[in-house]
N, C-alpha and C positions, 0 to 999 in steps of 0.2 A: 921747348918742350922736353925738358930733361927727364921727365917721368914717363915718357913713352916707352912701352914694352910690347914686343911681339910675342904672342902666345899661340903656338901651333903653326899651321901651314896657311899661307895666304895664296889664293889663286881665284880671282873673280873676273868674269867677263861681264861688264856692266850692261851688255846687250841682253843679258838674262833678266835685267830689271829687278823688281821687287826690293826697293829700298824703302825702309820705313823706320820710324822711331818707336821704341818700346820702352815703357816705364813699368816699374813693378817693385815688389818687395821680395827679398830673398828669404831663405829658410830661417835666417837669424833676425828677421824683421828689419833689415837694412834696405833702404830705398836704393834703386839703381835706375840708370838710363842707358839705353843702347841705341846704336844706329846699326841696323841689319842691312847688309848688302847681299843680295842673292840668298843662297842657302848655305854659304860657306864662310862668310866674313861678318864678324860682329865687332863693332868699335864700342868699347866700354867708356862712356863719357861722364859717368856720375861723379868722378873726382877731377874732371878737367876744369881748368879755369875758363872764365868767359873769354879771355884773350886767346886761349888755345882753340876754343870752338870757333872763334871768329877767323883764325888762321885757316881752319878746316873749311869754313864757308867760303873764304876768299879763294882758296885753292880750287874748290869745286867750280866757282864762277870762272876762274882762269881756264880750267879745262873745258868748260862749256863753250867759252869763246873760241878756244882753239878748235874744237870739233865743228863749230858752226863755220869757221873759216875753211876747214877741210871740205865740208859739204858744199859750201858756196863755190869752191874752186873746181867742183865737178866730181869729187869722190862720191861714190855711191854709199848710201846709208847701209848699215849692217842689217 
């Protein structure tokens, strides 16, 4: 993912929830796609390759499995 850029500050507690996909058209009539996480993080994915999006999906599944292992070993849910 050589085109990955961080714009602004990132700090999200996923316990806050509200993860959604947003599609739209900007002021220049250019289509966009976003993944919004909470109220402070937006991933702009309109220019991402299908492979980069698959890597993101795979990473999310890996984190989900990790969290499920934590909870199964007795850690309390947030």
